[in-house]
C-alpha positions as CSV (number, residue, x, y, z in Angstrom):
1,M,-139.3,-72.7,46.8
2,T,-142.1,-72.3,44.2
3,A,-142.8,-70.0,41.3
4,K,-146.0,-69.3,39.3
5,V,-146.5,-68.1,35.7
6,T,-148.4,-64.9,35.4
7,T,-149.1,-62.9,32.3
8,A,-146.2,-63.2,29.8
9,R,-146.9,-64.4,26.2
10,A,-144.6,-66.9,24.6
11,I,-143.8,-68.6,21.3
12,I,-141.3,-71.3,20.2
13,I,-139.0,-70.8,17.2
14,G,-138.6,-74.2,15.6
15,A,-137.2,-75.7,12.4
16,P,-136.8,-79.0,10.6
17,R,-133.1,-79.3,11.5
18,S,-130.0,-77.5,12.8
19,G,-128.6,-75.0,10.3
20,S,-132.0,-73.7,9.2
21,G,-131.3,-70.2,10.5
22,K,-133.5,-70.3,13.6
23,T,-130.7,-68.9,15.8
24,S,-130.3,-65.8,13.6
25,V,-134.1,-65.4,13.4
26,T,-134.4,-65.7,17.2
27,I,-131.6,-63.3,18.0
28,G,-132.9,-60.7,15.5
29,L,-136.4,-61.1,16.7
30,L,-135.4,-60.7,20.3
31,R,-133.6,-57.4,19.6
32,A,-136.4,-56.2,17.4
33,L,-138.9,-56.7,20.2
34,A,-136.6,-55.1,22.7
35,R,-136.4,-52.0,20.4
36,R,-140.1,-51.7,20.8
37,G,-139.9,-51.6,24.5
38,V,-141.1,-55.2,25.0
39,K,-139.6,-56.8,28.1
40,V,-138.5,-60.0,26.2
41,R,-136.5,-62.9,27.4
42,G,-134.9,-65.7,25.4
43,A,-135.0,-69.4,26.3
44,K,-133.4,-72.5,24.7
45,S,-134.7,-76.0,24.7
46,G,-132.2,-78.7,25.4
47,P,-128.6,-78.7,26.6
48,D,-126.9,-75.6,25.0
49,Y,-124.5,-73.2,26.7
50,I,-123.9,-70.9,23.8
51,D,-127.3,-69.7,22.4
52,P,-128.5,-68.4,25.9
53,G,-125.5,-66.1,25.8
54,F,-126.6,-64.6,22.5
55,H,-130.2,-64.3,23.8
56,A,-128.8,-62.4,26.8
57,A,-126.8,-60.1,24.6
58,A,-129.8,-59.4,22.4
59,T,-132.2,-58.6,25.3
60,G,-130.1,-57.5,28.2
61,R,-131.8,-60.3,30.3
62,D,-130.3,-63.6,31.3
63,G,-131.3,-66.6,29.1
64,V,-132.5,-69.9,30.4
65,N,-132.4,-73.5,29.4
66,L,-135.6,-75.6,29.4
67,D,-134.8,-79.3,29.0
68,S,-137.7,-81.7,29.2
69,W,-135.5,-84.8,29.6
70,A,-132.8,-83.6,32.0
71,M,-135.1,-81.4,34.2
72,P,-138.0,-82.8,36.3
73,P,-141.4,-81.3,35.2
74,G,-141.6,-79.1,38.4
75,L,-138.3,-77.5,37.7
76,I,-139.2,-76.7,34.1
77,A,-142.4,-75.1,35.3
78,A,-140.6,-73.1,37.9
79,L,-138.0,-71.8,35.4
80,M,-140.7,-70.9,32.9
81,A,-142.6,-69.1,35.6
82,E,-139.4,-67.3,36.7
83,A,-138.8,-66.1,33.1
84,A,-142.4,-65.1,32.6
85,N,-142.7,-63.2,35.8
86,R,-139.9,-60.9,34.7
87,A,-140.9,-60.4,31.0
88,D,-143.8,-59.4,28.7
89,A,-142.7,-62.1,26.2
90,V,-140.7,-65.3,26.2
91,V,-139.2,-66.5,22.9
92,I,-138.0,-70.1,23.1
93,E,-135.5,-71.4,20.5
94,S,-135.7,-75.0,19.7
95,A,-132.5,-77.2,19.7
96,M,-132.0,-79.1,16.4
97,G,-135.3,-80.0,14.8
98,L,-138.5,-79.2,16.6
99,F,-139.4,-82.9,17.3
100,D,-135.8,-84.1,17.9
101,G,-135.2,-85.7,21.2
102,I,-134.6,-89.3,22.5
103,P,-137.0,-92.2,22.8
104,A,-138.5,-91.6,26.3
105,E,-141.8,-91.3,28.1
106,A,-144.3,-88.8,26.7
107,G,-143.2,-85.2,27.4
108,R,-139.7,-86.2,28.6
109,T,-137.9,-86.6,25.2
110,G,-135.9,-83.4,25.4
111,S,-137.5,-81.9,22.3
112,A,-138.9,-78.4,22.0
113,A,-142.2,-80.1,20.9
114,D,-142.5,-81.3,24.5
115,L,-142.6,-77.7,25.7
116,A,-145.1,-76.8,23.0
117,G,-147.5,-79.6,24.0
118,R,-147.2,-79.1,27.8
119,F,-147.6,-75.3,27.8
120,G,-149.8,-75.0,24.8
121,L,-147.3,-72.8,23.0
122,P,-147.5,-71.9,19.3
123,V,-144.6,-72.6,17.0
124,L,-143.1,-70.2,14.5
125,L,-141.5,-72.6,11.9
126,V,-138.3,-71.4,10.2
127,L,-137.9,-73.1,6.8
128,D,-134.7,-72.9,4.9
129,V,-136.2,-73.0,1.4
130,S,-132.9,-72.8,-0.6
131,G,-133.1,-75.4,-3.4
132,Q,-136.9,-75.8,-3.2
133,S,-140.1,-73.9,-3.6
134,Q,-143.6,-75.5,-3.4
135,T,-142.0,-78.5,-1.7
136,S,-141.7,-76.3,1.4
137,A,-145.5,-76.6,1.7
138,A,-145.3,-80.3,2.0
139,I,-142.8,-79.9,4.9
140,A,-145.0,-77.4,6.6
141,K,-148.0,-79.7,6.2
142,G,-146.0,-82.5,7.7
143,F,-145.1,-80.4,10.7
144,A,-148.7,-79.2,11.1
145,S,-150.1,-82.7,11.2
146,Y,-147.3,-84.7,12.9
147,D,-148.4,-84.1,16.5
148,P,-151.9,-82.9,17.3
149,D,-150.6,-81.3,20.5
150,V,-148.2,-79.1,18.6
151,R,-149.6,-76.1,16.7
152,I,-147.7,-74.6,13.8
153,A,-148.9,-71.0,14.1
154,G,-146.8,-69.4,11.3
155,V,-143.8,-69.8,9.0
156,V,-140.7,-67.7,8.3
157,L,-139.2,-68.5,4.9
158,N,-135.4,-68.3,5.1
159,R,-132.7,-68.0,2.5
160,L,-134.9,-67.0,-0.4
161,G,-133.3,-66.3,-3.7
162,S,-135.8,-63.9,-5.3
163,E,-139.3,-62.4,-5.1
164,R,-140.5,-65.2,-7.4
165,H,-139.1,-67.8,-5.1
166,K,-140.9,-66.1,-2.2
167,R,-144.2,-66.2,-4.1
168,L,-143.9,-69.8,-5.1
169,A,-143.1,-71.1,-1.6
170,G,-145.2,-68.6,0.3
171,D,-148.4,-69.1,-1.7
172,A,-148.2,-72.9,-1.4
173,I,-147.9,-72.7,2.3
174,E,-150.6,-70.1,2.8
175,A,-152.9,-72.3,0.7
176,L,-152.7,-74.8,3.6
177,G,-154.1,-72.2,6.0
178,I,-150.7,-71.5,7.6
179,P,-149.7,-67.9,7.6
180,V,-146.3,-66.9,6.2
181,V,-145.2,-64.1,8.6
182,G,-141.7,-63.6,7.3
183,A,-139.5,-63.9,4.2
184,V,-135.7,-63.5,4.6
185,M,-133.5,-63.3,1.6
186,R,-130.3,-65.3,1.3
187,D,-127.5,-63.4,2.9
188,P,-124.3,-65.3,4.1
189,T,-123.3,-62.4,6.3
190,L,-126.2,-63.2,8.7
191,T,-124.5,-66.5,9.7
192,L,-122.7,-66.5,13.1
193,P,-119.2,-67.9,13.2
194,E,-118.7,-71.5,14.4
195,R,-116.1,-73.8,16.0
196,H,-116.1,-77.4,16.9
197,L,-118.8,-77.2,19.7
198,G,-121.1,-74.9,17.7
199,L,-121.3,-71.1,17.6
200,V,-118.5,-68.9,18.9
201,Q,-119.7,-67.6,22.2
202,A,-121.3,-64.2,22.4
203,G,-118.6,-62.8,24.6
204,E,-115.9,-63.8,22.0
205,H,-117.6,-62.3,19.0
206,A,-115.5,-59.4,17.7
207,D,-118.4,-57.0,17.3
208,I,-121.5,-58.8,18.8
209,E,-123.6,-55.6,19.2
210,T,-123.2,-54.6,15.5
211,H,-124.1,-58.1,14.4
212,I,-127.2,-58.3,16.6
213,E,-128.3,-54.8,15.4
214,R,-127.9,-56.1,11.8
215,L,-130.0,-59.2,12.5
216,A,-132.7,-57.0,14.1
217,D,-132.7,-54.7,11.0
218,V,-133.2,-57.7,8.8
219,M,-136.0,-59.1,10.9
220,E,-137.8,-55.7,11.0
221,R,-137.6,-55.5,7.2
222,S,-138.4,-59.2,6.6
223,V,-140.8,-60.3,9.3
224,D,-144.2,-59.0,10.3
225,I,-143.4,-58.5,14.0
226,D,-146.9,-57.3,14.8
227,H,-148.2,-60.6,13.5
228,V,-145.6,-62.6,15.5
229,L,-146.8,-60.8,18.6
230,E,-150.4,-61.7,17.8
231,L,-149.4,-65.3,17.4
232,M,-147.9,-65.5,20.9
233,T,-150.0,-67.2,23.5
234,P,-150.3,-66.2,27.2
235,L,-148.6,-68.7,29.4
236,A,-151.2,-70.6,31.4
237,A,-151.0,-70.2,35.2
238,T,-148.9,-73.1,36.5
239,S,-146.8,-73.6,39.5
240,G,-143.4,-75.4,39.8
241,D,-140.7,-75.8,42.3
242,F,-136.9,-75.8,42.5
243,S,-136.5,-79.1,44.3
244,G,-134.9,-80.6,41.2
245,A,-132.3,-77.9,40.9
246,L,-128.7,-78.6,41.7
247,P,-128.1,-77.4,45.3
248,P,-125.2,-75.0,45.8
249,P,-122.0,-76.9,46.5
250,G,-121.0,-74.4,49.2
251,Q,-121.8,-71.1,50.8
252,R,-119.0,-69.2,48.9
253,I,-118.2,-70.7,45.5
254,A,-115.0,-69.9,43.7
255,L,-116.0,-70.1,40.0
256,A,-113.4,-70.1,37.2
257,Q,-114.7,-67.7,34.6
258,D,-113.0,-66.5,31.5
259,A,-112.6,-67.5,27.8
260,A,-111.3,-70.9,28.8
261,F,-114.0,-71.6,31.5
262,S,-117.5,-70.3,30.6
263,F,-120.0,-73.2,30.5
264,L,-122.2,-72.8,33.5
265,Y,-125.9,-73.0,32.9
266,P,-127.7,-69.7,33.8
267,H,-130.4,-71.6,35.8
268,V,-127.7,-73.3,37.9
269,A,-126.0,-70.0,38.9
270,R,-129.3,-68.3,39.6
271,H,-130.5,-71.1,41.9
272,W,-127.2,-71.0,43.8
273,R,-127.6,-67.3,44.4
274,K,-131.3,-67.6,45.3
275,S,-130.3,-70.3,47.8
276,G,-128.0,-67.8,49.5
277,A,-124.7,-68.8,48.1
278,E,-122.1,-66.3,46.9
279,I,-120.3,-66.9,43.6
280,V,-116.8,-65.5,43.5
281,P,-115.4,-65.5,40.0
282,F,-111.7,-65.8,39.2
283,S,-109.7,-66.0,36.0
284,P,-107.1,-68.8,35.5
285,L,-106.1,-67.1,32.2
286,A,-105.2,-64.0,34.2
287,D,-103.2,-66.2,36.5
288,E,-105.6,-65.8,39.4
289,P,-106.1,-68.5,42.1
290,P,-109.4,-69.2,43.8
291,R,-109.9,-66.9,46.8
292,E,-108.9,-68.5,50.1
293,D,-112.1,-67.5,51.9
294,C,-114.2,-69.7,49.5
295,D,-115.3,-73.1,50.6
296,V,-115.5,-74.9,47.2
297,C,-114.0,-74.4,43.8
298,W,-115.8,-75.1,40.5
299,L,-114.0,-75.4,37.2
300,P,-116.7,-75.4,34.5
301,G,-116.4,-76.5,30.9
302,G,-115.3,-74.2,28.1
303,Y,-112.4,-74.2,25.7
304,P,-109.2,-74.9,27.7
305,E,-107.7,-76.6,24.7
306,L,-107.5,-73.2,23.0
307,H,-105.6,-71.8,25.9
308,A,-103.6,-74.7,27.2
309,G,-100.2,-73.0,27.0
310,R,-101.4,-70.0,29.1
311,I,-103.0,-72.4,31.7
312,A,-99.8,-74.4,31.9
313,A,-97.8,-71.2,32.5
314,A,-100.2,-69.7,35.1
315,E,-98.1,-70.3,38.2
316,K,-100.2,-68.5,40.7
317,F,-103.3,-70.3,39.5
318,R,-101.6,-73.7,39.7
319,A,-100.2,-73.1,43.1
320,G,-103.4,-71.7,44.4
321,M,-105.4,-74.6,43.1
322,A,-103.1,-77.1,44.8
323,E,-103.3,-75.3,48.1
324,F,-107.1,-75.0,47.9
325,A,-107.5,-78.7,47.1
326,R,-105.6,-79.8,50.2
327,E,-108.5,-78.8,52.5
328,K,-111.6,-77.9,50.3
329,P,-113.6,-79.5,47.5
330,V,-112.7,-78.9,43.9
331,H,-114.9,-80.0,41.0
332,G,-114.3,-79.8,37.3
333,E,-116.8,-80.4,34.4
334,C,-115.7,-81.3,30.9
335,G,-113.0,-78.7,30.2
336,G,-112.5,-78.3,33.9
337,F,-112.0,-82.0,34.2
338,M,-109.4,-81.9,31.5
339,V,-107.5,-79.1,33.4
340,L,-107.6,-81.1,36.6
341,G,-105.6,-83.9,35.0
342,E,-101.9,-84.4,34.5
343,G,-101.7,-83.2,30.9
344,L,-103.7,-81.9,27.9
345,V,-102.6,-82.5,24.3
346,D,-103.9,-79.7,22.1
347,A,-105.0,-79.9,18.4
348,E,-101.5,-79.4,17.2
349,G,-100.3,-82.4,19.2
350,E,-98.4,-80.5,21.8
351,R,-98.7,-81.7,25.4
352,H,-99.2,-79.1,28.2
353,A,-98.9,-79.8,31.9
354,M,-102.2,-79.3,33.7
355,L,-102.9,-79.1,37.4
356,G,-102.2,-82.8,38.3
357,L,-104.9,-82.9,40.9
358,L,-106.3,-86.0,39.2
359,S,-104.1,-88.5,37.4
360,H,-105.7,-88.8,33.9
361,A,-104.5,-87.1,30.7
362,T,-106.6,-86.0,27.7
363,S,-106.0,-85.2,24.1
364,F,-107.8,-82.9,21.6
365,A,-105.4,-84.0,18.8
366,K,-107.2,-87.4,18.5
367,R,-110.7,-86.0,18.0
368,K,-113.8,-88.2,18.7
369,M,-117.2,-86.7,19.3
370,N,-118.9,-87.7,22.5
371,L,-122.5,-86.5,22.5
372,G,-125.6,-87.4,24.4
373,Y,-127.7,-87.2,27.5
374,R,-126.3,-88.8,30.6
375,Q,-127.7,-90.0,33.9
376,A,-125.2,-90.5,36.7
377,R,-125.3,-92.2,40.1
378,L,-122.6,-90.7,42.3
379,K,-120.2,-93.2,43.9
380,A,-119.1,-90.8,46.6
381,G,-120.1,-87.4,48.0
382,S,-118.9,-84.5,45.9
383,A,-119.8,-81.0,44.8
384,L,-122.6,-82.6,42.7
385,G,-124.3,-84.1,45.7
386,P,-124.1,-86.9,48.3
387,A,-123.1,-90.5,47.6
388,G,-125.9,-92.3,45.8
389,A,-127.5,-89.2,44.4
390,A,-128.7,-89.3,40.8
391,V,-128.0,-86.5,38.4
392,R,-129.0,-85.9,34.9
393,G,-127.0,-84.0,32.3
394,H,-125.1,-84.5,29.1
395,E,-121.7,-84.9,27.4
396,F,-120.5,-82.9,24.4
397,H,-116.8,-82.9,23.7
398,Y,-114.3,-84.1,21.1
399,A,-111.4,-84.7,23.6
400,Q,-110.4,-88.2,24.6
401,V,-108.8,-89.7,27.7
402,I,-105.4,-91.0,26.6
403,E,-104.2,-91.9,30.1
404,P,-106.9,-93.2,32.4
405,G,-104.9,-92.6,35.6
406,A,-105.5,-94.4,38.9
407,D,-108.2,-92.4,40.6
408,E,-111.4,-93.8,41.9
409,P,-114.4,-93.1,39.6
410,L,-116.8,-90.4,40.4
411,A,-120.0,-91.9,39.0
412,E,-121.6,-94.8,37.3
413,I,-123.3,-93.4,34.1
414,A,-125.9,-94.4,31.6
415,D,-127.2,-92.8,28.4
416,G,-130.5,-91.1,28.2
417,Q,-132.4,-94.4,27.7
418,G,-130.7,-96.1,30.7
419,N,-128.1,-98.1,28.8
420,A,-125.1,-98.5,31.1
421,L,-121.9,-96.8,29.9
422,G,-119.7,-97.8,32.8
423,M,-117.8,-95.6,35.2
424,S,-117.0,-91.9,34.6
425,G,-114.7,-89.3,35.9
426,G,-112.3,-89.4,38.8
427,R,-112.0,-88.5,42.5
428,R,-108.9,-88.1,44.7
429,G,-109.0,-86.5,48.1
430,H,-111.2,-83.4,47.9
431,V,-111.0,-83.3,44.1
432,T,-113.6,-84.6,41.6
433,G,-114.2,-84.2,37.9
434,T,-116.0,-85.7,34.9
435,F,-116.7,-85.0,31.3
436,F,-120.4,-85.1,32.3
437,H,-122.2,-81.7,32.6
438,A,-124.8,-81.7,35.3
439,I,-128.2,-80.0,34.6
440,A,-130.5,-81.1,37.4
441,R,-131.2,-83.7,40.1
442,A,-132.8,-86.9,38.8
443,D,-134.3,-88.1,42.1
444,A,-136.3,-84.9,43.0
C-alpha cells in the first residue's frame, strides 16, 4: 500500500521548550484557517495522544502523529502523503522543543527538526518572551543557525506584557532578518487545563468548542495569518508505504473506548480500517462487554485510575471479558494492562479489584514517572505480532507494578538507544499486556 504527497502546503510550529504556548497557538491557528475555508489538518511530532484530539476538534479532521524515531521513514512519508492528499494545508506541532529527541542516527531522533529537514518544511517559532525582551533575539538567532537544514521562517511572540515589550523583542528579532508574524499578549485564560499525563483530553474539556473559538479569535487578532499562509511550503512529491504500520490484530476488533480507555493512535486505527478490519467500540464504564462476534479485544491506555471504582463494579464488563479471554486474544496497553491485572491502587491508596486475567497488581498511589522510547522483541505471538517481531513505541505513566505476578513476560525491551531494560508485560493463555504503547513495526 503506497501513498504520494500532492499539493498541500505545510509548516511546523516549534518552540524552545514545552510550556511555551505552541499548543494554544496551533489550535487557534488551525481553527482560524478552517474559518477561512482552508482544508487544514493538524499533525503532531512524537508520541502524543492528547494534542491530535485537540487538532481534530479544531479542524473537524483526524489528526496524525509523525514520529521519526518510532516510525520507519516509509511510514512517515505515507502518513504525510495521506494527510496532504486530503487537505490544503498541514500544520505540524512540535513535541517539547524543536530539536528535542534522543541521540540516534541522523533523521531518526524523534524531533520535529527531523521532519523539517527531511521534507524541507519551514518552522514558525513560538517564543515565550515573558521575563525578557531583546534576549529573545539571541534565542531566535540560535535557532536560525543551529541546523542548516532547518529554516526558521517566522516568529510568534507569546505572553507579551505591553506594546513596549512587543517593540523591544520584535524589533530585535526583525533586525536579524527573521519576520515577526504574531504577537500574543499575556492571558492566563488561554492555557488549557492539565493533569499528570499532560493536557486534559479534548473530549473531557467542559466547553471545548468555546475555548477553541476563543483561541481562534486571539490568533486572528494577534497573528498575520496571511503571512503565515505565505510562509507555508508545498510538500514535495514523495512516496511512502504502510509496511511499517501495525497490522490489524483481527478482522473484527472489540475496542474499549470511553473516558478510561482512549489512547489509540489515529494512524493505527486508520490503518486497521484501511486493511479491511472492523473496529467495534464498547464502553467498560457503561458496563458493556466486548461483542461476542469479535475475534480480538484491545484495551488501550487512558485514565483507568480515575475510574477504578466504576470498573471494579462493572459486572457485565468483567464477566464478558473473562468469557471472551477463554477463547480469543485480549491485549492491554498501559492503562489497559493495569485493568487486566488483579488489582489497581488509586491515588488515594484504595485498592480496587480488576479483571484478574493477568496476575500482576499496580499502584498509582506510589507515583514514579516512567517515560521514554521503547523497542520491544516479542517473546510469543500476540495481538502486537508474531513471536520474534520487533515493535517500536514508548512508555509514559506514573503507575508502578507493586505485585509482579507469575505470568510469562510478553517482550524483551530496550530504551530508544538500545540499552536493555529487561522483560516487560505479561501473557497468560490468550491474554497479553504491557505498559509499552506500540507505534509501528521496527523490522519493516
